[in-house]
TITORNU-948713 format. One line per 4 residues: number of its first residue (from 1); their letters; for each residue x, y, z of C-alpha. Coordinates in steps of 0.25 Angstrom, whole numbers. Example, Ala and Ser with C-alpha at 12.3 -4.5 7.8 and 13.67 -1.06 7.14 Angstrom:
1> as> 49/-18/31 ~ 55/-4/29
***
This chain:
1> xxxx> -150/-62/202 ~ -152/-61/216 ~ -141/-65/226 ~ -145/-68/240
5> xxxx> -132/-67/248 ~ -136/-72/262 ~ -134/-84/270 ~ -146/-93/274
9> xxxx> -143/-92/289 ~ -150/-81/297 ~ -141/-70/302 ~ -151/-60/307
13> xxxx> -166/-62/310 ~ -173/-75/311 ~ -174/-88/302 ~ -186/-90/294
17> xxxx> -198/-95/302 ~ -199/-108/295 ~ -184/-111/296 ~ -174/-112/285
21> xxxx> -167/-100/279 ~ -172/-87/273 ~ -168/-91/259 ~ -177/-104/261
25> xxxx> -188/-95/266 ~ -187/-86/254 ~ -186/-97/244 ~ -198/-104/250
29> xxxx> -207/-91/249 ~ -202/-85/236 ~ -195/-96/228 ~ -207/-97/218
33> xxxx> -206/-82/215 ~ -191/-81/213 ~ -182/-85/202 ~ -172/-93/210
37> xxxx> -162/-93/199 ~ -160/-78/201 ~ -158/-79/216 ~ -145/-84/222
41> xxxx> -143/-87/237 ~ -128/-86/238 ~ -127/-86/253 ~ -115/-78/259
45> xxxx> -105/-74/250 ~ -90/-70/252 ~ -89/-55/255 ~ -81/-52/242
49> xxxx> -91/-58/234 ~ -102/-50/241 ~ -95/-38/237 ~ -95/-42/222
53> xxxx> -110/-46/223 ~ -113/-32/229 ~ -105/-25/217 ~ -113/-32/206
57> xxxx> -127/-33/212 ~ -138/-25/207 ~ -143/-22/221 ~ -141/-27/235
61> xxxx> -154/-29/243 ~ -151/-26/258 ~ -163/-28/267 ~ -162/-26/282
65> xxxx> -172/-23/293 ~ -168/-16/302 ~ -155/-21/305 ~ -140/-16/304
69> xxxx> -135/-13/291 ~ -127/-24/285 ~ -113/-23/280 ~ -118/-29/267
73> xxxx> -126/-17/263 ~ -114/-8/264 ~ -106/-17/257 ~ -116/-19/245
77> xxxx> -117/-3/245 ~ -101/-2/245 ~ -100/-12/233 ~ -110/-4/225
81> xxxx> -122/-12/226 ~ -136/-5/226 ~ -143/-8/239 ~ -158/-10/240
85> xxxx> -160/-10/255 ~ -171/-9/266 ~ -174/5/271 ~ -170/1/285
89> xxxx> -163/10/295 ~ -149/4/294 ~ -149/3/279 ~ -154/18/278
93> xxxx> -142/22/285 ~ -134/19/273 ~ -143/18/261 ~ -151/31/256
97> xxxx> -162/26/247 ~ -159/30/233 ~ -145/36/236 ~ -136/24/239
101> xxxx> -146/12/239 ~ -161/9/239 ~ -170/7/251 ~ -183/0/252
105> xxxx> -193/-3/264 ~ -188/-16/270 ~ -203/-21/271 ~ -206/-17/256
109> xxxx> -202/-29/248 ~ -209/-24/235 ~ -201/-11/236 ~ -188/-19/238
113> xxxx> -192/-27/226 ~ -195/-15/218 ~ -182/-8/222 ~ -173/-20/218
117> xxxx> -181/-22/205 ~ -178/-7/202 ~ -163/-9/205 ~ -162/-21/196
121> xxxx> -170/-15/185 ~ -162/-2/184 ~ -149/-5/191 ~ -142/7/185
125> xxxx> -152/17/191 ~ -147/13/204 ~ -132/12/202 ~ -130/25/208
129> xxxx> -136/20/222 ~ -126/9/222 ~ -114/19/219 ~ -119/28/230
133> xxxx> -120/16/240 ~ -106/13/237 ~ -101/27/239 ~ -109/28/252
137> xxxx> -104/16/258 ~ -89/19/255 ~ -91/33/260 ~ -98/29/273
141> xxxx> -93/15/277 ~ -79/13/270 ~ -71/4/280 ~ -58/10/278
145> xxxx> -61/25/276 ~ -74/27/285 ~ -78/15/294 ~ -65/11/300
149> xxxx> -59/25/302 ~ -72/28/310 ~ -71/15/318 ~ -57/17/321
153> xxxx> -59/32/326 ~ -71/27/335 ~ -62/16/341 ~ -51/26/343
157> xxxx> -60/36/350 ~ -66/25/359 ~ -52/20/363 ~ -47/34/365
161> xxxx> -59/37/374 ~ -57/24/382 ~ -42/27/383 ~ -44/41/389
***
């Protein structure tokens, strides 16, 4: 089963050339090739539900080119989801291919399909990557123990310099 958890609106980039939504464009192009009973467009879901989806999914596909890294990829990793992502600079700052996730060339759709198929065929062979991803995010980006103390230290340093 494939869950598509996005809104129909365009947040970044442009709308399809012929109008409508990207979902409509996708379905117009590929619906005859897809088993639509296995694809569910659920739209935006509550944050706590998103965490539960990340915890049970076989893999989270994250594609970006080139754009800032999204909080959703880090949250998927922290929830123990195996991430199959585009090998683009912001993603490569966090995911090391074969160590804490899997990377594919953004423009190679066949490689992406093959990687997802491999993960879905043999999920236990990739379980260690999901665990390593969770450990990496917790050790590097934990809000209370890592990020917030660093941000507070930076604010303190900046305000101390301004005051003196």
